DOTIMAR-73878 format. One record per residue (C-alpha): residue number from 1; residue in three letters; x negated, y negated, z. Coordinates in nm, 3 decimals, padded with zeros to 5 digits. Layout:
REM DOTIMAR-73878
seq, type, u, v, w
NUM, ALA, X, Y, Z
...
//
This chain:
REM DOTIMAR-73878
seq, type, u, v, w
1, MET, -01.368, 04.343, -14.352
2, VAL, -01.340, 04.353, -14.754
3, SER, -01.420, 04.720, -14.840
4, ILE, -01.453, 04.788, -15.221
5, VAL, -01.498, 05.107, -15.373
6, ILE, -01.682, 05.113, -15.731
7, THR, -01.575, 05.400, -15.948
8, GLY, -01.656, 05.538, -16.313
9, ARG, -01.807, 05.775, -16.522
10, GLY, -02.165, 05.900, -16.515
11, GLY, -02.396, 05.656, -16.734
12, ALA, -02.129, 05.348, -16.679
13, GLY, -02.318, 05.154, -16.451
14, LYS, -02.164, 05.187, -16.126
15, THR, -02.446, 05.194, -15.885
16, THR, -02.616, 04.877, -16.100
17, MET, -02.256, 04.659, -15.996
18, SER, -02.293, 04.813, -15.643
19, ALA, -02.662, 04.651, -15.580
20, ASN, -02.539, 04.321, -15.818
21, LEU, -02.241, 04.224, -15.664
22, SER, -02.339, 04.266, -15.332
23, THR, -02.640, 04.066, -15.391
24, TYR, -02.402, 03.834, -15.515
25, PHE, -02.171, 03.796, -15.278
26, SER, -02.459, 03.748, -15.010
27, ARG, -02.576, 03.505, -15.201
28, ARG, -02.258, 03.348, -15.169
29, GLY, -02.244, 03.306, -14.801
30, TYR, -02.105, 03.687, -14.745
31, ARG, -02.262, 03.892, -14.444
32, SER, -02.260, 04.173, -14.761
33, LEU, -02.344, 04.606, -14.725
34, VAL, -02.363, 04.848, -14.994
35, VAL, -02.360, 05.234, -14.903
36, ASP, -02.403, 05.456, -15.116
37, GLY, -02.170, 05.723, -15.146
38, ASP, -02.231, 05.947, -15.400
39, LEU, -02.349, 06.216, -15.110
40, TYR, -02.529, 06.467, -15.371
41, LEU, -02.693, 06.223, -15.631
42, PRO, -02.786, 05.958, -15.466
43, LYS, -03.008, 05.663, -15.633
44, LEU, -02.882, 05.312, -15.459
45, ALA, -03.209, 05.268, -15.320
46, PHE, -03.418, 05.214, -15.583
47, HIS, -03.200, 04.919, -15.679
48, PHE, -03.418, 04.779, -15.317
49, GLY, -03.718, 04.873, -15.396
50, ILE, -03.634, 05.155, -15.119
51, TYR, -03.792, 05.501, -15.187
52, ASN, -03.741, 05.805, -14.916
53, PRO, -03.616, 05.638, -14.629
54, GLN, -03.629, 05.847, -14.330
55, TYR, -03.323, 05.715, -14.171
56, ASN, -03.014, 05.770, -14.452
57, LEU, -02.688, 05.792, -14.459
58, HIS, -02.738, 06.181, -14.482
59, THR, -02.881, 06.151, -14.102
60, LEU, -02.608, 05.956, -13.962
61, LEU, -02.359, 06.284, -14.092
62, LYS, -02.604, 06.530, -13.983
63, ASP, -02.677, 06.319, -13.625
64, PRO, -02.357, 06.238, -13.454
65, ASN, -02.569, 06.108, -13.210
66, MET, -02.777, 05.876, -13.396
67, ARG, -02.698, 05.496, -13.365
68, VAL, -02.572, 05.371, -13.703
69, VAL, -02.756, 05.101, -13.729
70, GLN, -03.078, 05.247, -13.753
71, ALA, -03.046, 05.398, -14.147
72, VAL, -02.948, 05.005, -14.233
73, TYR, -03.191, 04.862, -14.432
74, HIS, -03.196, 04.472, -14.475
75, ASP, -03.354, 04.365, -14.821
76, PRO, -03.513, 03.977, -14.736
77, ARG, -03.513, 03.896, -15.100
78, THR, -03.144, 03.933, -15.172
79, GLY, -03.016, 03.892, -14.795
80, VAL, -02.826, 04.264, -14.873
81, ASP, -02.773, 04.503, -14.575
82, ILE, -02.807, 04.891, -14.765
83, LEU, -02.727, 05.206, -14.647
84, PRO, -02.896, 05.419, -14.865
85, GLY, -02.868, 05.808, -14.934
86, SER, -03.137, 06.059, -14.897
87, SER, -03.244, 06.242, -15.204
88, LYS, -03.358, 06.577, -15.049
89, LEU, -03.177, 06.857, -15.127
90, TYR, -03.228, 07.039, -14.799
91, ASP, -02.984, 06.653, -14.663
92, VAL, -02.743, 06.783, -14.881
93, ILE, -02.614, 07.069, -14.745
94, ASP, -02.363, 07.136, -14.460
95, LEU, -02.295, 06.773, -14.429
96, ASP, -01.985, 06.610, -14.246
97, GLN, -01.820, 06.471, -14.473
98, LYS, -01.545, 06.312, -14.262
99, ARG, -01.747, 06.169, -14.054
100, LEU, -01.841, 05.949, -14.338
101, ARG, -01.523, 05.723, -14.289
102, GLU, -01.606, 05.672, -13.912
103, ILE, -01.928, 05.574, -14.044
104, VAL, -01.858, 05.287, -14.296
105, ARG, -01.541, 05.183, -14.068
106, GLU, -01.791, 05.172, -13.762
107, ILE, -02.061, 05.001, -13.963
108, GLY, -01.814, 04.767, -14.178
109, THR, -01.624, 04.578, -13.908
110, ARG, -02.010, 04.383, -13.878
111, TYR, -01.964, 04.305, -14.248
112, ARG, -01.753, 04.054, -14.467
113, VAL, -01.829, 04.249, -14.732
114, THR, -01.899, 04.605, -14.782
115, ILE, -01.939, 04.805, -15.151
116, ILE, -01.942, 05.102, -15.129
117, ASP, -02.080, 05.293, -15.458
118, SER, -01.870, 05.573, -15.531
119, PRO, -01.968, 05.922, -15.688
120, VAL, -01.887, 05.982, -16.070
121, GLY, -01.550, 06.091, -16.154
122, ILE, -01.298, 06.144, -15.860
123, PRO, -01.471, 06.088, -15.584
124, PHE, -01.418, 06.355, -15.335
125, ASP, -01.732, 06.272, -15.190
126, THR, -01.585, 05.932, -15.066
127, ILE, -01.223, 05.994, -15.082
128, SER, -01.179, 05.915, -14.710
129, THR, -01.262, 05.520, -14.692
130, PHE, -01.029, 05.492, -14.953
131, ARG, -00.799, 05.459, -14.655
132, LEU, -01.064, 05.187, -14.522
133, ALA, -01.082, 04.968, -14.860
134, GLN, -00.914, 04.683, -15.004
135, TYR, -00.958, 04.700, -15.360
136, GLN, -01.091, 04.922, -15.612
137, LEU, -01.299, 04.852, -15.936
138, ILE, -01.352, 05.070, -16.240
139, ILE, -01.712, 05.060, -16.440
140, VAL, -01.630, 05.127, -16.793
141, GLU, -01.874, 05.180, -17.007
142, ILE, -01.745, 05.159, -17.418
143, GLU, -02.033, 05.132, -17.621
144, ARG, -02.071, 05.591, -17.619
145, CYS, -01.710, 05.593, -17.724
146, PRO, -01.624, 05.547, -18.037
147, ILE, -01.416, 05.222, -18.118
148, HIS, -01.141, 05.382, -18.309
149, SER, -01.050, 05.674, -18.014
150, ILE, -01.144, 05.357, -17.679
151, HIS, -00.763, 05.394, -17.601
152, ARG, -00.791, 05.756, -17.556
153, MET, -01.074, 05.741, -17.344
154, ILE, -00.887, 05.471, -17.147
155, GLU, -00.621, 05.644, -17.077
156, ASN, -00.847, 05.955, -16.973
157, GLU, -01.044, 05.789, -16.748
158, VAL, -00.926, 05.446, -16.662
159, VAL, -00.580, 05.569, -16.527
160, LYS, -00.623, 05.846, -16.375
161, LEU, -00.900, 05.577, -16.096
162, LYS, -00.601, 05.374, -16.106
163, SER, -00.366, 05.613, -15.978
164, LEU, -00.574, 05.704, -15.694
165, GLY, -00.608, 05.368, -15.615
166, ASP, -00.296, 05.279, -15.645
167, ALA, -00.202, 05.608, -15.413
168, TYR, -00.430, 05.416, -15.145
169, GLY, -00.259, 05.102, -15.208
170, LEU, -00.586, 04.923, -15.328
171, LYS, -00.582, 04.604, -15.549
172, VAL, -00.759, 04.771, -15.879
173, GLY, -00.990, 04.595, -16.125
174, VAL, -01.158, 04.660, -16.418
175, ILE, -01.569, 04.578, -16.502
176, LEU, -01.613, 04.639, -16.911
177, ASN, -02.040, 04.701, -16.916
178, LYS, -02.314, 04.735, -17.170
179, VAL, -02.123, 04.601, -17.423
180, ARG, -02.278, 04.536, -17.777
181, GLU, -01.926, 04.555, -17.996
182, SER, -01.761, 04.231, -18.102
183, SER, -01.631, 03.990, -17.919
184, HIS, -01.287, 04.031, -18.123
185, SER, -01.302, 04.419, -18.112
186, VAL, -01.340, 04.367, -17.653
187, ASP, -01.037, 04.107, -17.640
188, ASP, -00.855, 04.403, -17.828
189, ILE, -00.974, 04.645, -17.559
190, ILE, -00.855, 04.420, -17.279
191, ASP, -00.512, 04.361, -17.395
192, PHE, -00.445, 04.717, -17.364
193, LEU, -00.643, 04.728, -17.022
194, GLU, -00.386, 04.436, -16.885
195, TYR, -00.062, 04.428, -17.106
196, SER, -00.043, 04.883, -17.175
197, VAL, -00.260, 04.996, -16.862
198, ASP, -00.152, 04.704, -16.619
199, VAL, -00.498, 04.665, -16.507
200, PRO, -00.709, 04.293, -16.461
201, VAL, -01.042, 04.294, -16.625
202, VAL, -01.277, 04.082, -16.370
203, GLY, -01.588, 04.088, -16.576
204, VAL, -01.753, 04.181, -16.953
205, ILE, -02.104, 04.292, -16.938
206, PRO, -02.342, 04.284, -17.225
207, PHE, -02.619, 04.541, -17.268
208, ASP, -02.932, 04.354, -17.155
209, HIS, -03.272, 04.553, -17.180
210, ARG, -03.371, 04.294, -16.812
211, VAL, -03.117, 04.572, -16.645
212, PRO, -03.312, 04.875, -16.646
213, GLU, -03.646, 04.689, -16.605
214, ALA, -03.479, 04.498, -16.296
215, THR, -03.464, 04.877, -16.185
216, ASN, -03.827, 04.991, -16.227
217, TYR, -03.877, 04.675, -16.006
218, GLY, -03.665, 04.769, -15.735
219, ARG, -03.438, 04.451, -15.766
220, PRO, -03.115, 04.379, -15.869
221, VAL, -03.144, 04.209, -16.171
222, ILE, -02.938, 03.879, -16.077
223, ASP, -03.253, 03.834, -15.806
224, TYR, -03.484, 03.959, -16.101
225, ALA, -03.422, 03.739, -16.350
226, PRO, -03.133, 03.548, -16.286
227, HIS, -03.060, 03.333, -16.630
228, SER, -03.047, 03.690, -16.810
229, LYS, -02.707, 03.740, -17.013
230, ALA, -02.636, 04.022, -16.803
231, SER, -02.717, 03.820, -16.482
232, ARG, -02.521, 03.538, -16.586
233, ALA, -02.190, 03.763, -16.651
234, ILE, -02.233, 03.954, -16.330
235, ALA, -02.193, 03.656, -16.140
236, GLU, -01.897, 03.485, -16.356
237, SER, -01.757, 03.794, -16.249
238, GLY, -01.875, 03.784, -15.935
239, ALA, -01.671, 03.446, -15.944
240, ILE, -01.312, 03.610, -16.041
241, LEU, -01.370, 03.882, -15.726
242, ASN, -01.435, 03.616, -15.503
243, GLU, -01.115, 03.378, -15.600
244, TRP, -00.984, 03.679, -15.582
245, ILE, -01.030, 03.838, -15.265
246, PHE, -01.101, 03.473, -15.063
247, GLY, -00.890, 03.239, -15.297
248, ARG, -01.097, 02.901, -15.320
249, GLU, -01.271, 02.959, -14.983
250, ARG, -01.637, 02.925, -15.048
251, ARG, -01.549, 02.692, -15.403
252, GLU, -01.456, 02.341, -15.246
253, GLY, -01.780, 02.215, -15.251
254, VAL, -01.872, 01.926, -15.470
255, PHE, -02.217, 02.044, -15.583
256, HIS, -02.014, 02.374, -15.663
257, ARG, -01.758, 02.205, -15.843
258, LEU, -02.012, 02.054, -16.092
259, TYR, -02.208, 02.352, -16.134
260, GLU, -01.912, 02.519, -16.253
261, ALA, -01.803, 02.238, -16.480
262, ILE, -02.174, 02.291, -16.618
263, THR, -02.147, 02.639, -16.643
264, SER, -01.838, 02.680, -16.805
265, PHE, -01.946, 02.428, -17.084
266, LEU, -02.277, 02.629, -17.160
267, HIS, -02.094, 02.969, -17.147
268, SER, -01.689, 02.828, -17.326
269, GLY, -01.830, 03.068, -17.603
270, ARG, -01.814, 03.358, -17.348
271, VAL, -01.560, 03.705, -17.431
272, PRO, -01.271, 03.573, -17.182
273, ALA, -01.231, 03.811, -16.874
274, GLY, -00.987, 03.830, -16.554
275, LYS, -00.714, 03.677, -16.784
276, LYS, -00.414, 03.817, -16.561
277, LEU, -00.591, 03.669, -16.235
//
């Protein structure tokens, strides 16, 4: 099992990235599960068009006799399995958070890739799952921070979250999301992250109005609008992660090499990412 914990601050796009990266890995042939680890403000299910699931992570946490598979939903469009949370207030009261790790361990053994969408900031709700993970992705939105103070924001946010991942022995990477800055400014930020903070940037995702539009339709954007700017960038990030995690295990086919050569040519003007990988 490869478990990826996704962290970051509110509004950066953690849940969106969890939904889309799980879709990417599923379509690459990996059996994939995505877990809504935000126990108090869960919203992952909305990205797959699941509303008010009768059985969910919260019912599992409250009922130790319930079978885990009863709370897993399969999305036929993307091939992803989803373990959603409950948005009902009474479901988040008196939770046994220690059981979360047991649930993730049990169900994660059936999947090649498990992605856990953690809560905002220091993820106290899902901290127990860090012991099961091998990778941590930190989602950073630079748009809401003045460019002259971006280094201070990174030091305040990324360094703390990376230290948490390091404490659990995780391999840590960063994805820059909702990017509207110029290529030169983004390159400076990537250099700072990779050479000063010592964390690789595995993706640069541009701001794209198709992303919230896809969410409104209950679909990950790489399924809803696969040729959009954000979808292409997410797929590129997924490819970097795929190689980082699995090497060239699923990148050997002649048709895929041809596809990569074509897309590399078409996207040659994009902001570079993952320079240290």
